[in-house]
C-alpha positions in Angstrom: -2.5 -24.9 2.0 -0.3 -27.5 0.6 1.6 -30.3 2.6 5.1 -29.1 3.5 4.2 -25.2 2.6 6.4 -22.8 4.7 5.7 -20.7 7.4 6.6 -16.8 7.8 6.0 -14.1 9.7 4.5 -10.9 8.3 4.8 -7.7 9.6 2.1 -5.0 8.7 2.5 -1.4 9.5 -0.2 0.2 11.5 -0.4 3.6 9.2 -3.9 3.6 7.3 -5.4 0.4 6.0 -3.2 0.2 2.7 -0.8 -2.2 4.5 -3.3 -4.5 6.0 -5.7 -4.3 2.8 -2.6 -5.6 0.8 -2.1 -8.6 3.0 -5.5 -9.5 2.8 -5.7 -9.1 -1.0 -2.4 -11.6 -1.3 -3.8 -14.0 1.5 -5.8 -16.2 -0.8 -2.9 -17.0 -3.2 -0.4 -17.4 -0.6 0.8 -21.3 -0.2 2.1 -20.7 3.5 1.0 -20.5 7.1 1.7 -16.8 8.3 1.8 -15.4 11.8 0.9 -11.9 11.2 2.0 -9.1 13.8 1.2 -5.6 13.7 -0.1 -2.8 16.3 -3.7 -2.9 14.4 -6.2 -5.5 15.7 -6.7 -8.7 13.9 -9.2 -8.2 11.0 -11.8 -10.6 10.1 -11.2 -13.2 7.2 -7.8 -14.4 8.0 -7.0 -17.6 6.3 -7.0 -20.9 8.3 -4.1 -21.6 10.2 -2.8 -17.8 10.3 -2.4 -16.4 13.4 -2.2 -12.6 14.6 -0.3 -10.8 17.3 -1.0 -7.3 18.4 2.2 -5.8 18.9 2.9 -2.8 21.7 3.1 0.6 20.2 6.4 2.4 20.4 5.4 5.8 19.0 3.6 7.1 22.4 5.0 8.1 25.6 6.5 11.7 25.0 9.4 12.8 23.0 11.7 10.2 21.8 15.3 9.8 22.7 17.7 9.8 19.6 15.1 7.5 17.5 17.0 7.7 14.2 20.5 6.6 15.5 21.5 10.2 13.9 20.2 9.4 10.6 20.9 5.7 10.4 17.3 4.4 11.3 14.0 5.7 10.9 12.7 4.5 14.5 14.5 3.0 17.3 14.2 5.3 20.6 16.2 4.7 23.3 14.6 3.3 26.5 10.8 2.8 24.7 9.4 -0.1 26.5 7.1 -0.6 23.3 10.1 -0.3 20.9 11.9 -3.4 22.7 8.7 -5.5 23.5 7.7 -5.5 20.0 11.4 -6.6 18.5 11.4 -9.2 21.6 7.9 -10.7 20.5 8.7 -10.8 17.0 11.9 -13.0 17.9 10.0 -15.1 20.0 7.4 -16.0 17.3 10.1 -16.7 14.8 11.9 -18.9 17.1 9.0 -20.8 18.6 7.4 -21.0 15.0 10.1 -21.8 13.2 10.0 -19.2 10.5 11.1 -20.0 7.2 11.2 -16.2 6.2 9.5 -13.1 6.8 7.5 -10.3 4.8 7.9 -6.9 6.3 5.3 -4.1 5.2 6.9 -1.8 5.5 9.6 -0.9 8.5 13.6 -0.5 7.8 14.2 -1.5 11.5 11.9 -4.5 11.3 13.6 -5.5 7.8 16.9 -5.7 9.5 15.7 -7.4 12.7 14.3 -10.2 10.6 17.8 -10.6 8.6 19.9 -10.4 11.9 17.3 -13.5 12.8 19.0 -15.0 9.9 15.6 -15.2 8.0 14.8 -14.7 4.2 13.1 -11.3 4.1 10.6 -9.7 1.8 10.3 -6.3 2.1 7.3 -4.4 0.2 8.5 -0.7 -0.9 6.3 2.2 -1.9 7.1 4.8 -4.2 9.0 8.0 -3.7 12.4 9.2 -3.3 13.7 6.8 -0.9 17.4 7.0 -1.0 18.2 7.9 2.2 20.5 5.9 4.5 18.0 3.9 6.5 15.9 2.8 3.3 19.1 1.8 1.4 20.2 -0.5 4.4 16.9 -2.1 4.3 16.9 -2.5 0.5 20.5 -4.0 0.8 19.2 -6.5 3.9 16.3 -7.5 2.1 16.4 -11.0 -0.4 13.6 -9.6 -2.4 11.7 -6.3 -3.0 7.8 -6.4 -3.9 7.1 -2.9 -5.8 3.4 -3.1 -6.2 2.9 -1.4 -9.1 4.1 -1.7 -13.0 7.7 -1.2 -14.0 8.2 1.1 -16.9 5.4 3.8 -15.9 7.1 3.8 -12.5 10.6 3.1 -12.2 12.6 4.7 -9.7 16.4 4.9 -10.2 17.1 3.5 -6.9 15.1 0.4 -7.5 16.5 0.0 -10.6 19.8 0.1 -9.3 18.8 -3.3 -7.5 18.4 -5.4 -10.6 16.5 -8.6 -10.1 16.3 -8.3 -6.4 13.0 -6.2 -7.2 9.6 -8.0 -8.4 7.3 -5.6 -10.0 3.8 -7.0 -9.2 1.8 -4.8 -10.7 -1.2 -2.9 -8.7 -2.1 -5.2 -5.8 -5.9 -4.6 -5.5 -8.5 -6.9 -3.3 -10.7 -6.5 -6.7 -8.1 -7.9 -9.2 -10.4 -10.8 -10.1 -13.8 -9.0 -10.4 -14.7 -7.5 -13.6 -15.9 -4.1 -14.1 -19.9 -3.5 -14.7 -20.8 -1.8 -18.0 -23.0 1.6 -17.5 -21.8 4.8 -15.3 -24.0 6.7 -13.8 -23.5 11.0 -13.4 -22.5 10.5 -9.9 -18.8 11.6 -8.6 -17.3 9.4 -5.9 -14.6 10.5 -3.7 -12.3 7.8 -2.6 -10.5 9.5 0.3 -8.8 6.2 2.2 -8.1 6.2 5.8 -4.3 8.0 6.0 -5.1 11.3 6.4 -6.0 14.3 3.9 -5.8 18.2 4.1 -9.1 18.3 2.2 -11.9 19.3 4.7 -15.5 18.8 4.5 -16.4 22.7 3.0 -13.7 22.1 0.2 -15.6 18.6 -0.6 -19.0 20.5 -0.4 -17.7 23.5 -2.7 -16.5 21.0 -5.4 -19.6 18.9 -5.3 -21.6 22.6 -5.7 -19.2 23.6 -8.7 -19.3 20.3 -10.9 -23.3 20.3 -10.5 -23.2 16.4 -9.8 -24.0 14.4 -6.8 -20.9 13.3 -4.9 -20.4 10.1 -2.6 -17.6 10.4 0.1 -16.1 7.1 0.9 -13.3 6.8 3.4 -12.5 8.6 6.7 -15.4 8.5 8.8 -17.7 7.3 5.9 -15.3 4.1 5.1 -16.7 1.4 3.0 -15.8 -2.1 3.1 -16.5 -2.6 -0.1 -16.6 0.1 -2.6 -16.6 -1.9 -5.9 -20.0 -0.7 -6.9 -19.7 2.6 -6.2 -16.0 2.5 -8.3 -17.6 0.7 -11.2 -20.6 2.7 -11.4 -19.1 6.3 -11.0 -19.0 8.8 -13.8 -15.8 9.5 -12.2 -13.8 8.5 -9.3 -11.8 11.4 -7.4 -9.0 9.6 -5.3 -5.9 10.5 -3.3 -2.6 8.8 -5.0 -2.0 5.8 -2.2 -1.1 2.4 -4.1 -4.1 0.6 -3.2 -6.5 3.2 -4.2 -4.5 3.7 -7.7 -4.7 -0.4 -8.0 -8.2 -0.1 -7.2 -9.0 2.4 -9.9 -7.3 0.6 -12.3 -9.1 -2.9 -11.3 -12.6 -0.8 -11.8 -10.9 0.8 -14.9 -12.5 4.2 -13.3 -12.1 7.6 -15.3 -10.4 9.2 -12.3 -9.2 12.5 -10.9 -6.2 11.8 -8.7 -5.2 14.5 -6.1 -2.0 13.4 -4.6 -1.7 14.2 -0.7 1.4 14.9 1.3 3.3 11.6 2.7 6.7 11.2 3.9 9.3 10.8 0.9 6.9 12.4 -1.6 5.1 9.1 -2.3 1.9 10.3 -3.6 3.5 13.1 -5.7 5.7 10.5 -7.6 2.5 8.4 -8.1 0.5 11.2 -9.3 3.4 12.3 -11.4 3.8 9.0 -13.2 0.3 8.6 -13.7 0.1 11.9 -15.5 2.9 10.8 -17.9 1.1 7.7 -18.4 -2.1 9.5 -19.4 -4.0 7.2 -16.8 -6.0 10.0 -14.9 -6.3 13.7 -15.0 -4.2 14.5 -12.0 -4.0 17.8 -9.8 -1.2 18.5 -7.5 -3.5 20.6 -5.0 -7.1 20.1 -4.6 -8.8 22.2 -7.2 -11.0 25.8 -6.8 -14.5 25.7 -7.3 -13.7 26.9 -10.8 -11.5 24.1 -11.8 -13.6 20.9 -11.0 -16.4 21.4 -14.0 -13.4 21.0 -16.6 -11.6 18.5 -14.8 -14.8 16.5 -14.3 -15.7 16.4 -17.7 -12.5 15.8 -19.3 -12.6 12.5 -16.8 -15.6 11.5 -17.7 -14.5 11.1 -21.4 -11.5 9.6 -21.0 -10.8 6.0 -21.7 -7.7 5.4 -19.5 -5.5 2.3 -20.4 -5.6 1.0 -16.9 -4.5 -2.3 -17.9 -0.8 -1.0 -18.2 -1.1 -0.6 -14.1 -0.8 -4.5 -14.5 -3.4 -5.3 -11.7 -4.8 -8.6 -13.3 -2.6 -11.4 -11.6 -0.6 -8.7 -9.3 -1.7 -10.7 -5.9 -0.4 -14.0 -7.4 2.7 -12.7 -8.7 3.3 -11.2 -5.0 2.6 -14.5 -3.6 4.7 -16.5 -5.9 7.9 -14.2 -5.4 7.5 -14.4 -1.5 7.3 -18.4 -1.4 10.2 -18.6 -3.9 12.4 -15.9 -1.5 11.4 -18.1 1.7 12.2 -21.4 -0.3 15.3 -20.0 -1.4 14.3 -20.1 -5.1 15.0 -16.9 -5.7 
C-alpha cells in the first residue's frame, strides 16, 4: 500500500460466498486501507492493515415490522436492535477511522446510509430486473456502480440509463491471473456454489447415470476452497449462474452447461439468457431430465466458447482502479 492511500469501508453481504469472494479477488490490486463490515466471520488472507468487523444480524427475531417502508426500501425493520446496531457500528467506524469512501456489496440501505454520512460511495450491482424503487434510489445515491460482467453481452436498460456512472469491469474471478491447463478428462464437474439450489442429490445421481461419465460435486457440503484444477481438467462443468461462478468458468475457458437458479429479481435467469445469446455456454432453464443430459454434455464437450468475451483478464484491477478513483473524487 502506497503512502497517502485512501482508507475506506467495505460492506460485504452475508448471503452465499459470492460477495466475499469478490472482495478477496479485488483486494490484491486495491491501493487502499480497508475496514470490512459483514455478518460473516472474518476470512483468512486479508491484506496487512485491513480490519474486519462482524455485524449483528438484522434478519432474525420473528416477523419484521414494516421492513420495506411501504416499498421505499428493501430492509429496515422497525424496532430491530440488530439493525440499529449495524448502522451505528458503520457510522462509528467511518468517523473514528476517517474513511474517504465506502464500497457496498450489496445493500440499498447501507448505500443510502453511506451517502448520508457524506462518503463517496461505490455500489456493486448484480444482473436482474432491478428497477424497483429501492434499487433506483440506491443507484441514484451512488457515485459509481460496478457491474462485474462484460458490457454488450449483458446491458440492462436501467444501467445503460446511468451512463458513465456505471463501470463494467468484466467478470471478477479470483483466478483471473491463472492460465488454463491443456488436456481434459471425461469427468463432469458440478460447480454448485453456496447460495442454495432446488437441485437435490437424487437429481444429480440420475444425471450422472444418464451421462455415463463420472461426476464430481464442488459446492454446498462439498465446498472446495480452490476448484481451479477441477474447472480446468473437466470435460464439462455444470454450473448455476451466479456471477462468481460464471467468471470462474470464463477464467478456466470451461466447456459449460449453465442451469440458472431462482434468485431475487431474476438475477441468474437474466445471466443465463445473456450466456445463451452470446453462445458462451449450453443453458438449460431447468435441471434437465435424464433423457436430456447426454445430448447436453456431448454438445458442451465439443464446444469452443469464446470466454474471453466475458473480459475476466484484468477485471479485478479495473474494479480496484474505479474504487480508488471514486473515493479520491477523480470520477
